Wavefront OBJ file of the C-alpha trace (Angstrom):
o trace
v 13.801 64.931 134.316
v 13.213 65.265 130.422
v 13.545 69.237 131.349
v 16.816 68.432 133.169
v 18.153 66.614 130.447
v 17.317 68.787 127.504
v 20.701 70.467 127.558
v 22.424 67.385 127.053
v 20.399 65.799 124.831
v 20.728 68.685 122.034
v 24.548 67.836 122.851
v 24.227 64.265 122.155
v 24.491 63.559 117.789
v 20.527 62.717 116.289
v 22.090 58.999 115.131
v 22.807 58.169 118.999
v 19.342 59.738 119.971
v 17.716 57.153 117.122
v 19.995 54.074 118.895
v 18.680 54.549 122.113
v 14.873 54.780 120.858
v 15.230 51.877 118.812
v 16.628 49.423 121.858
v 14.230 51.039 124.069
v 11.398 50.301 121.846
v 12.153 46.376 121.497
v 12.580 45.845 124.794
v 9.186 47.429 125.311
v 7.766 45.183 122.562
v 8.676 42.358 124.231
v 7.708 43.198 127.195
v 3.848 44.182 125.520
v 3.354 40.631 124.586
v 2.904 39.572 128.020
v -0.033 41.960 128.089
v -2.416 40.365 125.278
v -3.487 37.412 127.037
v -5.057 39.271 129.805
v -6.099 42.473 128.402
v -5.619 42.173 124.354
v -3.207 44.278 121.729
v -6.032 47.385 122.209
v -6.232 47.349 125.927
v -2.142 47.104 125.699
v -2.268 50.093 123.379
v -4.717 52.239 126.104
v -2.136 51.610 128.806
v 0.784 52.366 126.924
v -0.536 55.550 125.583
v -2.099 56.383 128.635
v 1.097 56.095 130.868
v 2.647 57.973 128.240
v 0.223 61.031 128.146
v 0.249 61.412 131.728
v 4.395 61.832 132.020
v 4.758 64.114 129.634
v 2.158 65.797 129.973
v 2.752 66.224 133.614
v 6.640 66.781 133.242
v 6.496 69.078 130.012
v 3.360 71.148 131.475
v 2.607 72.112 127.539
v 0.745 74.747 126.571
v -2.810 73.915 125.591
v -3.221 77.297 123.664
v -1.837 75.574 120.009
v -4.922 72.993 120.238
v -7.148 76.382 120.565
v -5.695 77.352 116.794
v -6.421 76.212 113.299
v -2.970 75.026 113.202
v -3.647 72.758 116.121
v -5.621 70.256 113.729
v -2.307 69.004 112.755
v -1.821 68.335 116.567
v -5.334 66.408 116.439
v -3.763 64.308 113.244
v -1.020 63.687 114.709
v -2.810 62.446 118.048
v -5.117 60.224 116.040
v -1.985 58.568 113.831
v 0.125 57.647 117.397
v -3.149 55.695 118.238
v -3.328 54.119 115.002
v 0.141 53.228 114.743
v 0.345 51.210 118.372
v -2.840 49.479 117.627
v -1.917 48.375 114.235
v 1.830 47.784 115.476
v 0.122 45.206 118.721
v -2.156 43.597 116.174
v 0.559 42.552 114.315
v 2.413 41.692 117.201
v -0.020 39.266 118.322
v -0.469 37.514 115.345
v 3.328 37.698 113.255
v 6.960 37.384 114.877
v 8.261 40.644 116.263
v 11.438 40.809 114.047
v 8.671 40.217 110.896
v 6.428 42.637 112.225
v 8.882 45.482 112.810
v 10.491 44.599 109.169
v 7.228 45.272 107.651
v 6.124 48.273 109.379
v 9.510 50.187 108.647
v 9.347 49.675 105.069
v 7.284 52.975 105.454
v 10.682 54.817 106.411
v 12.178 53.521 103.468
v 9.439 54.255 101.222
v 10.254 57.740 101.921
v 13.742 57.567 102.360
v 13.826 56.236 98.500
v 11.144 59.152 97.571
v 13.589 61.725 98.881
v 17.020 60.390 97.399
v 18.723 62.441 94.841
v 22.536 61.046 94.788
v 23.333 58.077 93.915
v 25.055 57.027 96.771
v 22.157 57.837 98.969
v 19.929 55.567 96.745
v 23.081 52.861 97.276
v 22.216 52.661 101.092
v 18.550 52.936 100.783
v 18.268 49.996 98.196
v 21.130 47.891 100.395
v 18.799 48.688 103.658
v 15.571 47.150 101.197
v 17.688 43.836 100.514
v 18.073 43.557 104.392
v 14.769 43.930 105.118
v 13.187 41.595 102.404
v 16.071 39.119 103.841
v 13.678 38.778 106.954
v 10.418 37.929 105.045
v 9.003 34.528 104.647
v 6.479 34.299 102.067
v 3.011 35.521 102.945
v 0.331 33.282 103.632
v 2.779 30.072 104.144
v 4.140 31.105 107.295
v 3.021 34.516 108.015
v -0.604 35.470 108.942
v -2.059 37.920 106.421
v -3.938 39.621 108.817
v -0.897 40.453 110.692
v 0.569 41.593 107.684
v -1.814 43.879 106.844
v -1.643 45.663 110.269
v 2.133 45.985 109.731
v 1.526 47.564 106.268
v -0.849 50.009 107.858
v 1.421 50.825 110.564
v 4.351 51.318 108.175
v 1.989 54.081 106.293
v 1.553 55.765 109.618
v 5.467 55.774 110.301
v 5.566 58.320 106.872
v 2.999 60.521 108.347
v 4.830 60.621 111.841
v 8.012 61.440 110.356
v 6.150 64.372 108.222
v 4.555 65.774 110.548
v 6.459 65.642 113.234
v 8.669 68.301 111.317
v 5.535 70.480 111.180
v 4.861 70.631 114.736
v 8.218 71.221 115.753
v 7.709 74.330 114.130
v 4.292 74.715 115.988
v 4.957 73.845 119.489
v 8.034 74.520 121.280
v 10.444 71.828 122.681
v 8.851 68.341 123.260
v 5.186 70.286 123.978
v 3.970 69.032 120.618
v 4.936 65.230 121.171
v 2.935 65.461 125.150
v -0.042 67.247 122.987
v -0.444 64.436 120.340
v 0.047 61.987 123.144
v -2.517 63.795 125.014
v -4.841 63.398 121.908
v -4.110 59.353 121.617
v -5.011 59.109 125.532
v -8.237 60.458 125.037
v -8.892 58.827 122.014
v -7.895 55.482 123.490
v -9.749 55.952 126.738
v -12.838 53.396 125.539
v -10.452 50.777 125.213
v -8.941 51.214 128.522
v -12.121 51.287 130.274
v -13.174 48.157 128.570
v -10.509 46.197 130.745
v -10.720 48.189 133.793
v -12.381 45.284 135.519
v -9.300 43.111 134.784
v -6.663 45.814 135.942
v -7.991 46.128 138.856
v -8.172 42.512 139.727
v -4.619 42.328 138.739
v -2.966 45.014 139.443
v 0.410 43.770 138.590
v -0.778 44.582 134.957
v -1.005 48.736 135.456
v 2.853 48.293 136.516
v 3.874 45.983 133.504
v 2.045 48.903 131.369
v 3.834 51.533 132.740
v 7.105 49.746 132.096
v 5.849 49.563 128.518
v 5.065 52.687 128.144
v 8.081 54.521 129.634
v 10.353 51.910 127.166
v 7.893 51.738 123.921
v 6.775 55.233 123.747
v 7.719 57.927 126.446
v 11.390 57.599 126.127
v 11.850 56.435 122.300
v 9.527 59.248 120.911
v 11.362 62.016 123.213
v 14.802 60.844 121.595
v 13.161 60.621 117.725
v 11.092 63.835 118.600
v 14.381 65.070 119.094
v 16.175 64.133 116.304
v 14.020 64.615 113.844
v 14.335 68.516 114.405
v 17.792 68.223 112.797
v 18.105 64.763 110.836
v 16.256 64.744 106.936
v 13.577 62.303 106.551
v 16.208 60.093 104.236
v 18.719 59.686 106.947
v 16.175 59.088 109.729
v 14.233 56.410 107.180
v 17.647 54.764 107.037
v 18.746 54.950 110.546
v 15.463 53.366 112.146
v 16.303 49.909 109.607
v 18.409 49.296 112.745
v 15.001 48.542 113.959
v 14.747 45.032 112.493
v 18.010 43.867 113.379
v 17.515 45.029 117.296
v 13.743 42.869 117.058
v 15.858 39.868 116.330
v 18.259 40.107 118.800
v 15.378 40.945 121.363
v 13.364 38.138 119.812
v 16.275 35.416 120.231
v 17.429 36.365 123.798
v 14.193 37.684 125.622
v 11.397 35.511 123.400
v 13.346 33.039 122.224
v 13.472 33.384 118.715
v 15.815 31.498 116.552
v 18.285 33.805 114.546
v 18.860 31.936 111.252
v 21.591 32.658 108.670
v 19.591 34.490 106.559
v 18.514 36.936 109.153
v 22.214 37.349 110.073
v 22.686 38.529 106.238
v 19.955 40.629 106.622
v 21.787 42.427 109.509
v 24.505 42.853 108.012
v 22.777 44.800 104.875
v 21.036 46.677 107.353
v 23.988 47.871 109.322
v 26.106 48.710 106.704
v 23.132 51.058 104.886
v 22.680 52.919 108.336
v 26.387 53.241 108.615
v 26.996 54.382 104.949
v 23.629 56.995 105.441
v 25.228 58.938 108.452
v 29.184 58.682 107.225
v 27.694 60.099 103.796
v 25.565 62.850 105.301
v 26.383 66.071 104.502
v 24.186 68.304 106.991
v 21.363 68.075 109.241
v 18.386 70.008 108.421
v 15.206 69.688 106.167
v 14.268 67.322 103.908
l 1 2 3 4 5 6 7 8 9 10 11 12 13 14 15 16 17 18 19 20 21 22 23 24 25 26 27 28 29 30 31 32 33 34 35 36 37 38 39 40 41 42 43 44 45 46 47 48 49 50 51 52 53 54 55 56 57 58 59 60 61 62 63 64 65 66 67 68 69 70 71 72 73 74 75 76 77 78 79 80 81 82 83 84 85 86 87 88 89 90 91 92 93 94 95 96 97 98 99 100 101 102 103 104 105 106 107 108 109 110 111 112 113 114 115 116 117 118 119 120 121 122 123 124 125 126 127 128 129 130 131 132 133 134 135 136 137 138 139 140 141 142 143 144 145 146 147 148 149 150 151 152 153 154 155 156 157 158 159 160 161 162 163 164 165 166 167 168 169 170 171 172 173 174 175 176 177 178 179 180 181 182 183 184 185 186 187 188 189 190 191 192 193 194 195 196 197 198 199 200 201 202 203 204 205 206 207 208 209 210 211 212 213 214 215 216 217 218 219 220 221 222 223 224 225 226 227 228 229 230 231 232 233 234 235 236 237 238 239 240 241 242 243 244 245 246 247 248 249 250 251 252 253 254 255 256 257 258 259 260 261 262 263 264 265 266 267 268 269 270 271 272 273 274 275 276 277 278 279 280 281 282 283 284 285 286 287 288 289
């Protein structure tokens, strides 16, 4: 299915890839919350990553040859980073609200966007996005679990590495095979956590179905879209575009999880949207960072 749609994906503008990825990620995160009471965040990550690796490797059938070379070390690091990011995000999500966890996590891409800004208008969009995200963050220690915030910050650091390594891996592996190999590495890392909850999965088979849905929405579809987009846009543009993530998290949290959307959050959404739109419209080209 993914191979058949490769030509269509190549013709779709990269920002559209990112937007669709954002929608799927937030729906998947909302669904994953239902797994936590039964198998915990780490068990949920094991299901999510495991199913995604099976799907991507089964469809793309990547060659294992890159893993045998010296350059394959990057793929192993990439896979470990995917596993770590997933664990940190779900641990944060189990402690703090969805929109807040997403807002903190995506400070990583914004930091990268600031570091790569060279012109005044580029810096303005990044600062505006930062203001929008800042408006969503209540005081840590008052209404937020500090441990949850800490996990979200670790996830933010992981996102910086993910963005940088995605470009390198696309030069090592053809197509999306690098993503499939990295996900396979992540699945092996998470296998022990999956085995720890195997008895619960056998007793409650519906958890496997939910885990498959989460993997498709949270990882397989959005990671493929983002991996494709990162081949064509700069880290700066990607970093600002993904600041739409907290906006969608607020909406999904309100509609699906019953979270309240306050005026402050609506103002934040406006700031982030304008920043993302500005970065897209004023981008002069797609290519290196």
